[in-house]
LOTORPA-813385 format. One record per residue: x, y negated, z negated of N, C-alpha, C, O, CB in turn. Coordinates in Angstrom, 3 decimals, padded with zeros to 6 digits, always signed. Atoms other than C-alpha are relative to their C-alpha. Glycine has a CB too. Example, Ala and Ser with C-alpha at 12.3 -4.5 7.8 and 13.67 -1.06 7.14 Angstrom:
<recs>
+000.890; +001.190; +000.000; +012.300; +004.500; -007.800; +000.900; -001.200; +000.000; +001.936; -001.181; -000.665; -000.992; -000.027; -001.246
-000.820; +001.190; +000.060; +013.670; +001.060; -007.140; -000.770; -001.090; -000.730; -000.261; -002.198; -000.899; +000.414; -000.462; +001.415
</recs>
This chain:
<recs>
-001.256; -001.307; -001.052; -036.200; -022.249; -063.400; +000.746; -000.589; -000.907; +000.743; -001.391; -001.841; +000.640; -000.062; +002.088
-001.545; +000.181; +000.295; -033.111; -022.136; -063.811; +001.410; -000.424; +000.833; +002.553; +000.022; +000.736; +000.276; +001.118; -000.384
-000.646; -000.424; -001.588; -031.510; -022.967; -060.712; +001.068; -001.970; -000.785; +000.985; -002.241; -001.983; -001.840; +000.022; +002.331
-000.531; +000.976; -000.203; -029.554; -026.335; -060.851; -000.398; -001.694; +000.866; -000.530; -001.899; +002.073; +000.810; +000.676; +000.398
+000.604; +001.877; -000.474; -030.644; -030.728; -060.478; +000.929; -000.577; +000.834; +001.798; -000.040; +000.149; -000.093; -001.304; -001.399
-000.428; +000.959; -000.359; -028.683; -032.823; -058.493; -000.569; -000.653; -000.169; -001.787; -000.515; -000.280; +000.319; -000.115; +000.776
+001.859; +000.803; +000.938; -029.966; -036.158; -059.780; +001.006; -001.232; +000.525; +002.192; -001.549; +000.435; -000.680; +000.191; -002.622
+000.038; +001.981; -001.474; -029.614; -039.615; -057.479; -000.631; -000.834; +000.255; -001.112; -001.056; +001.366; -000.102; -000.137; +001.409
+000.857; +001.594; -000.415; -031.249; -042.760; -057.908; -000.829; +000.193; +001.203; -002.016; +000.519; +001.179; +001.124; -001.410; +000.451
+000.530; +000.089; -001.735; -032.179; -042.791; -054.331; -001.115; +000.872; +000.356; -002.329; +000.940; +000.552; +001.202; +000.496; +001.121
+000.918; -001.647; -000.537; -032.581; -039.350; -053.481; -001.028; +000.601; -000.643; -001.250; +000.375; -001.832; +000.840; +001.275; -000.012
+000.783; -000.881; +000.522; -035.004; -037.172; -054.032; -000.024; +001.186; -000.824; +000.342; +002.106; -000.093; -000.370; +000.228; +000.679
-000.446; -000.795; +000.861; -034.826; -034.763; -056.854; +000.186; +001.511; +000.677; -000.925; +001.722; +001.165; -000.920; -000.096; -001.162
-000.150; -000.538; -000.973; -033.591; -031.471; -054.904; +000.540; +001.022; -001.016; +001.597; +000.950; -001.643; +000.692; -000.643; +001.182
-001.105; -001.172; +000.607; -033.206; -027.977; -056.580; -000.026; +001.094; +000.327; -000.828; +001.430; +001.199; +000.032; +000.276; -001.243
-000.002; -000.577; -001.048; -032.414; -025.428; -055.755; +000.499; +001.773; -000.602; +001.376; +001.832; -001.465; +001.017; -000.937; +001.086
+000.408; -001.296; +000.888; -032.720; -021.526; -056.910; +001.176; +000.339; -000.352; +002.202; +000.044; +000.259; -000.777; +001.246; +000.655
-001.354; -000.436; +000.264; -030.311; -019.692; -059.191; +000.713; +001.179; +001.156; +000.268; +001.986; +001.972; -000.093; +000.631; -001.525
-001.149; -000.826; -001.054; -027.592; -017.966; -057.284; -000.186; +000.474; +001.295; -000.051; +001.485; +001.984; +000.420; +001.195; -000.509
-000.370; +000.514; -001.905; -027.997; -019.856; -054.023; +001.389; -000.934; -000.111; +001.356; -001.754; -001.028; -001.611; -001.353; +000.928
-000.996; +000.755; -000.379; -025.005; -021.535; -053.347; +000.218; -000.935; +000.941; -000.260; -000.824; +002.070; +000.656; +000.576; +000.154
+000.280; +000.686; -000.695; -024.005; -024.605; -052.243; +000.314; -000.245; +001.292; +000.986; +000.651; +001.803; +000.088; -000.595; -000.470
-000.454; -000.540; -001.179; -023.653; -025.758; -048.672; +001.343; +000.356; +000.336; +001.633; +001.438; +000.848; -000.329; -000.719; +000.817
-000.982; -000.075; -000.401; -020.331; -026.416; -048.276; +001.150; +001.125; -000.291; +002.295; +001.116; +000.159; +000.212; -001.002; -000.209
-000.127; -001.504; +000.515; -019.705; -022.714; -050.037; +000.106; +000.926; +001.143; +001.029; +001.581; +001.625; -001.265; +000.471; -000.886
+000.226; -000.912; -000.926; -022.016; -021.160; -047.487; +000.788; -000.039; +001.456; +000.917; +000.851; +002.296; -001.349; -000.078; +000.152
-000.762; -000.141; -001.475; -019.818; -022.916; -044.578; +001.546; +000.389; -000.500; +001.654; +001.199; +000.421; -000.027; -001.682; +001.063
-000.731; -000.653; +000.253; -016.833; -021.815; -045.706; +000.057; +001.545; -000.451; +001.184; +002.017; -000.602; +000.326; -000.649; -000.536
-000.845; -000.990; +000.138; -017.181; -018.347; -046.553; -000.791; +000.601; +001.446; -000.678; +001.808; +001.656; +000.025; +000.885; -001.613
+000.003; -000.356; -000.865; -019.004; -018.481; -042.963; +001.226; +000.137; +000.715; +001.487; +001.075; +001.469; -000.744; -000.492; +000.360
-001.323; +000.058; -001.443; -015.806; -019.246; -041.032; +001.083; +001.283; -000.508; +001.751; +001.906; +000.317; +001.228; -002.030; +000.069
-000.545; -001.175; +000.236; -014.123; -016.498; -043.309; -000.238; +001.179; +000.394; +000.697; +001.902; +000.738; +000.007; +000.123; -000.885
+000.242; -000.827; -001.623; -016.466; -013.869; -041.248; +000.422; +000.343; +000.452; +000.942; +001.457; +000.510; -000.260; -000.178; +000.929
+000.192; +000.558; -001.572; -016.273; -015.294; -038.415; +001.452; +000.189; +000.517; +002.016; +000.259; +001.609; -000.553; -001.808; +000.161
-002.089; +000.788; -000.698; -012.337; -015.833; -038.769; +000.470; +002.088; -000.666; +001.521; +002.626; -000.316; +001.475; -002.578; -002.000
-000.425; -001.112; -000.300; -012.369; -011.999; -039.937; -000.399; +001.109; +000.513; +000.275; +002.132; +000.395; +000.318; +000.228; -000.640
+000.525; -000.567; -000.718; -015.059; -010.374; -037.717; +000.926; -000.505; +001.449; +000.036; -000.565; +002.297; -001.489; -000.236; -000.225
-000.672; +001.188; -001.054; -012.470; -012.358; -034.690; +001.456; +000.885; -000.094; +002.273; +001.285; +000.735; +000.074; -002.084; -000.706
-001.597; -000.478; +000.208; -009.548; -010.924; -036.344; +000.402; +001.443; +000.531; -000.356; +002.379; +000.276; +000.366; +000.034; -001.635
-000.673; -000.584; -000.488; -006.940; -008.612; -034.364; +000.028; +001.542; -001.146; +000.401; +001.524; -002.319; +001.194; -000.959; +000.303
-001.093; -001.462; +000.516; -006.349; -004.327; -035.219; +001.281; -000.850; -000.025; +001.642; -001.920; +000.467; +000.205; +001.661; +001.353
-000.997; +000.189; -000.110; -003.311; -003.999; -036.271; +001.014; +000.922; +000.832; +001.161; +002.032; +000.320; +000.168; -000.187; -001.036
-001.063; -000.071; -001.201; -000.492; -003.234; -033.047; +000.448; +000.923; -000.539; -000.099; +001.766; +000.172; +001.030; -001.105; +000.420
-000.914; -001.305; +000.221; +001.432; -000.437; -034.499; -001.261; +000.787; +000.103; -001.928; +000.476; +001.090; +001.021; +000.209; -001.558
+000.707; -001.652; -000.334; -000.957; +002.778; -034.686; -000.679; -000.603; +001.375; -001.300; +000.379; +001.782; -001.475; +000.830; -001.457
-000.480; -000.459; -001.906; -001.368; +001.667; -030.545; +001.118; +000.180; +000.382; +001.341; +001.068; +001.205; -000.233; -000.972; +001.125
-001.384; +000.085; -001.143; +002.308; +000.829; -029.604; +000.159; +002.131; -000.682; +000.291; +002.931; +000.245; +002.087; -001.858; -000.709
-000.650; -000.961; -000.076; +003.089; +004.462; -031.497; -000.941; +000.772; +000.443; -000.249; +001.746; +000.740; +000.664; +000.337; -001.016
+000.783; -000.603; -000.777; -000.152; +006.257; -029.897; +000.839; -000.323; +001.270; +001.577; +000.646; +001.443; -001.491; -000.442; -000.099
-000.065; +000.474; -001.136; +000.933; +004.668; -026.672; +001.502; +001.003; +000.827; +001.720; +001.609; +001.876; +000.118; -001.775; -000.254
-001.349; -000.348; -000.335; +004.832; +005.511; -027.377; +000.486; +001.688; -000.082; +001.454; +002.120; +000.543; +000.849; -000.875; -000.992
+000.549; -000.760; +000.022; +003.701; +008.985; -028.575; -000.239; +000.718; +001.205; +000.536; +001.629; +001.496; -000.725; -000.344; -000.541
+000.096; +000.028; -001.125; +002.115; +009.316; -025.273; +001.202; +000.374; +000.722; +001.758; +001.449; +000.951; -000.446; -001.047; +000.249
-000.760; -000.250; -000.783; +004.269; +008.931; -023.527; +001.619; +000.030; -000.519; +002.417; -000.645; +000.132; -000.355; -000.843; +000.949
-000.923; -001.224; -000.186; +007.251; +010.882; -024.906; -000.854; +000.967; -000.168; -000.666; +001.463; -001.279; +001.209; +000.175; -000.932
+000.955; -001.955; +000.125; +004.657; +014.275; -024.677; +000.733; +000.034; +001.151; +001.669; +000.753; +001.499; -002.252; +000.506; +000.160
-000.581; -000.272; -001.222; +005.048; +013.152; -021.454; +001.234; +000.867; +000.655; +001.662; +002.011; +000.804; +000.178; -000.970; +000.240
-002.233; -000.360; +000.454; +008.746; +013.123; -020.998; -000.318; +001.161; +000.128; -000.681; +001.647; +001.199; +001.107; -000.342; -001.905
-000.629; -001.437; +000.064; +009.152; +016.374; -022.076; -000.929; +000.747; +000.162; -000.855; +001.830; -000.419; +000.696; +000.437; -001.175
+001.393; -000.981; -000.701; +005.585; +017.808; -020.353; +001.316; +000.268; +001.214; +002.040; +001.232; +001.462; -002.086; -001.110; +000.711
-001.500; +000.106; -001.183; +008.266; +016.617; -017.397; +001.013; +001.009; +000.503; +001.068; +001.828; +001.420; +001.032; -000.865; -000.545
-000.872; -000.854; +000.825; +011.223; +017.918; -019.087; +000.052; +001.752; +000.699; +000.742; +002.370; +001.511; -000.724; -000.083; -001.711
-000.009; -001.362; -000.228; +010.182; +021.282; -018.995; -000.607; +000.499; +001.297; -000.072; +001.453; +001.861; -000.630; +000.591; -001.057
+000.231; -000.528; -002.181; +008.072; +021.631; -014.910; +000.864; +000.038; +000.032; +001.479; +001.079; +000.265; -000.560; -000.825; +001.493
-002.017; -000.461; -000.981; +011.430; +021.125; -014.092; +000.899; +000.405; -000.560; +001.840; +000.663; +000.190; +001.041; -001.128; +000.625
-000.331; -001.336; -000.055; +012.834; +023.064; -015.666; -000.401; +001.678; -000.027; +000.014; +002.768; +000.367; +000.481; -000.140; -000.590
+000.816; -001.622; -000.879; +010.926; +025.975; -015.286; -000.094; -000.184; +001.879; +000.394; +000.670; +002.619; -002.283; +000.177; -000.694
-000.492; +000.297; -001.483; +010.935; +024.804; -011.635; +001.443; +000.563; +000.259; +001.631; +001.450; +001.092; +000.032; -001.646; +000.291
-001.933; +000.543; -000.060; +015.039; +024.427; -011.854; +000.254; +001.923; +000.114; +001.153; +002.522; +000.705; +001.065; -001.229; -002.274
-000.612; -001.686; -000.019; +014.664; +028.640; -012.579; -000.545; +000.511; +000.881; -000.123; +001.471; +001.525; -000.218; +001.002; -001.183
+000.321; -000.967; -001.140; +012.554; +029.416; -010.375; +000.281; +000.433; +001.242; -000.037; +001.411; +001.918; -000.747; -000.103; +000.214
-000.828; +000.430; -001.494; +014.698; +027.942; -007.416; +000.787; +001.028; -000.147; +000.636; +002.117; +000.405; +000.903; -001.556; +000.236
-001.048; -001.084; +000.309; +017.497; +029.713; -008.704; -000.599; +001.772; +000.123; +000.153; +002.630; +000.586; +000.522; -000.374; -001.705
+000.519; -001.592; -000.030; +015.445; +033.304; -008.866; -000.204; +000.489; +001.728; -000.065; +001.553; +002.332; -001.780; +000.121; -000.959
+000.546; -000.276; -001.178; +014.150; +032.161; -005.437; +001.879; +000.277; +000.940; +002.355; +001.257; +001.512; -001.287; -001.581; +000.550
-001.869; -000.433; -001.319; +018.465; +031.414; -003.460; -000.500; +002.038; -000.811; -001.399; +002.704; -000.297; +003.105; -001.355; -001.158
-000.458; -000.635; -000.050; +019.290; +034.622; -005.495; -001.088; +002.062; +000.843; -000.586; +003.067; +001.346; +000.598; -000.499; -001.380
+000.256; -001.259; -001.450; +016.343; +037.543; -003.530; +000.561; -000.591; +001.223; +001.413; -000.210; +002.025; -001.847; +000.378; +000.485
-000.652; +000.897; -002.162; +016.689; +034.823; -000.266; +001.946; +001.054; +000.016; +002.304; +001.602; +001.058; +000.655; -003.525; -000.200
-001.440; -000.033; -000.266; +020.962; +035.956; -001.251; -000.229; +001.062; +000.173; +000.808; +001.490; +000.680; +001.104; -000.374; -000.838
+000.046; -001.594; +000.591; +019.874; +039.556; -001.750; -001.363; +000.632; +001.302; -001.979; +001.493; +000.674; -000.716; +000.060; -002.288
+000.828; +000.358; -001.152; +017.355; +039.772; +001.458; +000.567; +000.328; +000.972; +000.304; +001.359; +001.591; -000.355; -001.231; +000.169
-001.071; +000.191; -000.831; +020.150; +038.836; +003.667; +000.491; +001.364; -000.198; +000.570; +002.303; +000.594; +000.982; -001.207; -000.327
-001.764; -001.244; -000.034; +022.752; +041.329; +002.125; -000.960; +000.574; +000.999; -000.883; +000.250; +002.184; +000.808; +001.443; -001.808
+001.424; -000.964; -000.553; +019.144; +044.009; +003.078; +000.415; +000.549; +001.494; +000.882; +001.570; +002.000; -001.695; -001.122; +000.195
+000.307; -000.217; -001.420; +018.576; +042.853; +006.571; +001.526; -000.292; +000.671; +001.615; -000.705; +001.827; -001.327; -001.102; +000.585
-001.049; +000.324; -001.058; +022.440; +042.513; +007.393; +000.767; +001.974; +000.079; +001.339; +002.643; +000.939; +001.412; -001.676; -000.793
-000.991; -002.147; +000.106; +023.655; +046.901; +005.647; -002.152; +000.095; +000.854; -002.795; +000.242; -000.185; +000.651; +001.529; -003.269
+000.557; -001.145; -000.357; +020.026; +048.122; +007.887; -000.324; -000.556; +001.374; -001.326; -000.247; +002.020; -001.174; +000.571; -000.938
-000.172; +000.197; -000.950; +021.252; +046.129; +010.773; +001.470; +001.109; +000.846; +001.656; +001.388; +002.031; +000.014; -001.441; -000.198
-001.074; -000.198; -000.427; +024.624; +047.828; +010.721; -000.177; +001.332; -000.548; +000.804; +001.949; -000.963; +001.101; -000.906; -000.314
+000.041; -001.652; +000.132; +022.744; +051.518; +009.989; -000.740; -000.625; +001.018; +000.278; -001.064; +001.552; -000.555; +001.194; -001.351
+000.245; -000.311; -001.630; +020.951; +050.827; +013.292; +001.315; +000.205; +000.791; +001.904; +001.085; +001.419; -000.799; -001.297; +000.767
-001.480; -000.716; -001.472; +023.875; +050.544; +015.207; +000.689; +001.285; +000.142; +000.950; +001.748; +001.252; +001.511; -000.757; -000.059
-000.019; -000.597; +000.303; +025.002; +053.241; +013.520; -001.001; +001.815; +000.680; -000.676; +003.001; +000.737; -000.006; -000.812; -000.909
+001.002; -000.805; -000.383; +022.297; +055.405; +014.791; -000.129; -000.259; +000.807; -000.161; +000.734; +001.534; -000.936; +000.154; -000.431
-000.437; +000.264; -001.062; +022.400; +053.526; +017.475; +001.178; +001.363; +000.622; +000.540; +002.075; +001.398; +000.550; -001.457; -000.261
-001.253; -000.215; -000.266; +025.956; +055.482; +018.248; -000.005; +001.129; +000.014; +000.776; +001.516; +000.883; +000.887; -000.476; -000.680
+000.449; -000.941; +000.674; +024.845; +058.666; +016.881; -000.412; +000.784; +000.445; -000.150; +001.973; +000.261; -000.584; -000.167; -000.646
+001.199; -000.201; -001.065; +022.060; +058.927; +019.486; +000.612; +000.061; +001.399; +000.058; +000.070; +002.499; -001.138; -001.276; -000.037
-000.524; -000.101; -001.542; +024.471; +059.128; +022.095; +000.327; +001.144; +000.547; +000.544; +001.748; -000.503; +001.117; -000.687; +000.251
+000.358; -001.093; -000.357; +024.661; +062.194; +023.882; +001.953; +000.591; -000.306; +002.161; +001.739; -000.699; -000.941; -000.040; +001.734
-000.324; -000.828; -000.001; +028.267; +062.507; +023.869; +000.768; -000.853; -002.135; +001.332; -000.206; -003.018; +000.798; +000.528; +001.688
-000.384; -000.060; +002.231; +029.303; +061.240; +019.501; -000.998; +001.095; +000.056; -000.320; +002.095; -000.184; -000.668; -001.844; -001.578
+000.348; -001.762; +000.610; +026.449; +064.565; +019.170; +001.065; +000.834; +000.550; +001.884; +001.386; -000.184; -001.635; +000.817; +000.619
-001.686; -001.064; -000.315; +029.213; +066.575; +021.387; +000.926; -000.294; -000.791; +001.086; +000.695; -001.507; +000.893; -000.184; +001.470
-001.171; +000.268; +001.109; +031.799; +065.461; +019.291; +000.016; +000.246; -000.970; +001.001; +000.876; -001.357; +000.345; -000.937; -000.275
+000.085; -000.358; +000.929; +030.477; +065.663; +016.245; -000.106; +001.529; -000.031; +000.604; +001.918; -000.958; -000.813; -000.678; -000.458
+000.480; -000.946; +000.332; +029.099; +069.525; +016.723; +001.660; +000.402; +000.689; +001.940; +001.065; -000.309; -001.627; +000.449; +000.467
-000.807; -000.565; +000.040; +032.733; +070.609; +018.166; +000.817; +000.790; -001.170; +001.107; +001.977; -001.320; +000.383; -000.637; +000.508
-001.026; -000.132; +001.801; +034.791; +070.492; +014.523; -001.647; +001.567; -000.500; -001.391; +002.527; -001.228; -000.135; -002.799; -001.815
+000.453; -001.084; +000.755; +031.374; +072.928; +013.851; +000.269; +000.839; +000.501; +000.034; +001.938; -000.002; -001.087; +000.149; -000.307
+000.363; -001.691; -000.628; +031.968; +075.330; +016.339; -001.538; -000.123; +001.195; -002.007; +000.905; +001.684; -000.598; +001.338; -001.831
+001.658; -000.180; -000.528; +028.323; +074.335; +018.292; +001.263; +000.262; +001.433; +002.488; +000.160; +001.365; -001.694; -001.812; -000.089
-000.468; -000.415; -001.272; +029.287; +075.328; +022.068; -001.216; -000.788; +000.862; -002.226; -001.122; +000.242; +000.129; +001.799; +000.176
+001.283; +000.547; -001.089; +026.897; +073.706; +025.431; +000.044; +001.673; -000.327; +000.830; +002.585; -000.584; +000.206; -000.998; +002.032
+000.694; -000.993; -001.230; +024.603; +076.038; +026.570; -000.948; -000.343; +000.508; -001.910; -001.107; +000.585; -000.422; +001.223; -000.262
+000.037; +000.101; -002.290; +024.682; +077.139; +030.027; -000.849; +000.681; +000.425; -001.335; +000.307; +001.492; +001.372; +000.696; +001.135
+001.079; -001.123; -000.713; +022.201; +080.240; +030.526; -001.284; -000.710; +000.218; -001.784; -001.491; -000.591; -000.357; +001.418; -000.999
+001.638; +000.910; +000.335; +018.686; +079.008; +031.781; -000.349; +001.064; -000.765; -000.129; +002.164; -001.271; -001.356; -000.430; +001.423
+000.825; -001.025; +001.485; +016.303; +079.375; +029.903; -000.609; +000.681; +000.425; -000.821; +000.935; +001.611; -000.982; -000.518; -001.110
+001.009; -001.173; -000.219; +013.935; +082.031; +028.812; -001.320; -000.748; -000.370; -001.395; -001.774; -001.046; +000.297; +001.457; -001.017
+001.847; +000.541; +000.211; +009.548; +081.577; +028.903; -000.339; +001.863; -000.917; +000.069; +002.970; -000.568; -001.383; -000.368; +002.487
+000.266; -001.184; +000.579; +008.298; +084.332; +026.528; -001.528; +000.061; +000.766; -002.093; -000.984; +001.088; +000.125; +000.005; -001.787
+001.314; +000.239; +000.182; +004.915; +085.356; +027.339; -000.920; +001.077; -000.959; -000.782; +002.250; -001.306; -000.497; -000.081; +001.368
+000.908; -000.130; +001.385; +002.107; +085.533; +024.774; -001.139; +001.533; +000.423; -002.076; +002.080; -000.159; -001.171; -001.898; -000.290
+001.461; -000.586; -000.427; -000.155; +087.759; +026.230; -001.128; -000.246; +000.741; -000.974; -001.229; +001.465; -000.535; +000.116; -000.752
+000.652; +000.795; -001.414; -003.319; +087.390; +028.505; -000.656; -001.623; -000.777; -001.049; -001.369; -001.916; -001.713; +001.261; +000.910
+000.418; +000.096; +000.476; -004.542; +084.444; +027.546; -002.335; -000.252; +000.115; -002.751; -000.255; +001.273; +001.101; -000.594; -000.263
+001.308; -000.274; -000.480; -008.820; +084.372; +027.493; -000.245; -000.795; +000.944; -000.808; -000.251; +001.893; -000.984; -000.066; -000.883
+000.342; +001.032; -001.343; -009.044; +080.611; +029.979; +001.130; +000.801; +001.156; +001.354; +000.086; +002.133; +000.517; -002.136; -000.382
-000.727; +000.462; -001.196; -006.219; +082.766; +032.351; -000.277; +000.466; +000.540; +000.006; +000.210; +001.710; +001.032; -000.094; +000.265
+001.105; -001.408; -001.291; -008.342; +085.670; +033.901; -000.708; -000.931; +000.783; -001.055; -000.679; +001.937; -001.586; +001.332; -000.870
+001.720; +000.477; -000.570; -010.970; +083.338; +034.755; +000.320; -001.119; +000.823; -000.355; -001.499; +001.780; -001.294; -000.596; -001.332
-000.081; +000.269; -001.565; -008.488; +080.945; +036.330; +000.542; +000.189; +000.753; +001.114; -000.705; +001.376; +000.043; -000.713; +000.389
-000.798; -000.823; -001.290; -007.044; +083.628; +038.776; -001.448; +000.420; +000.377; -001.785; -000.027; +001.473; +001.370; +001.504; -000.361
+000.598; -000.103; -000.873; -010.047; +084.914; +039.381; -000.279; -000.500; +001.721; -001.047; +000.459; +001.791; -000.547; -000.128; -000.625
+001.328; +000.254; -000.935; -011.712; +083.649; +043.207; -001.227; -000.057; +000.010; -002.200; +000.697; +000.030; -000.120; +000.546; +000.664
+002.097; +000.559; -000.480; -014.583; +081.078; +043.667; -000.018; -000.036; +001.483; +000.528; +000.031; +002.584; -000.707; -002.105; -000.568
+001.248; +000.752; -001.713; -016.885; +080.134; +046.080; +000.532; -001.030; -000.019; +001.285; -001.749; -000.676; -002.034; -000.387; +000.001
+000.059; +001.944; -000.447; -016.998; +077.239; +047.430; -001.174; -000.148; -000.600; -001.856; +000.875; -000.537; -000.116; -000.697; +001.904
+001.062; +000.950; +000.488; -019.743; +075.223; +045.766; -000.050; +000.267; -001.385; -000.084; -000.711; -002.133; -001.419; +000.159; +000.665
+000.046; -000.968; +001.845; -019.849; +077.487; +042.092; +000.808; -000.694; -000.803; +001.981; -001.066; -000.753; +000.736; +001.817; -000.176
-000.178; +001.071; +001.386; -019.596; +075.646; +039.281; -000.308; +001.403; -001.344; -001.201; +002.190; -001.656; -001.703; -001.754; -000.015
+000.305; -000.827; +001.330; -018.798; +077.489; +036.164; +000.546; +000.154; -001.480; +000.011; +000.946; -002.256; +000.126; +001.071; +000.336
</recs>
């Protein structure tokens, strides 16, 4: 066998197989592997991730705020134009009420040479109608046509 021998006069002879480590070497390698298992991951990538996410959120909020501000300006412009149109409609309705009055119509007609008609109305006869002849004939009481 190609192992190592430890010779001590009082101890029995112990032969370890070839390639096996001494107990002290095994213990230190276990401590190293335990340390590497509990070793913390580097903090820099995590910190950069968190900072990047925060910056992305901040930029998103700024863009959202800008878009909402633009919509607010558009809304303000539309409201002011709506108010102007309401005022214009009210003015035109007032003018229409003034022009609907008989005195205003008469005053507008004078420069055009239109005069008030004072003659009696004439009715036009279109001829006998179908229902008129039946209505003119007398009916007996209780007779239904």
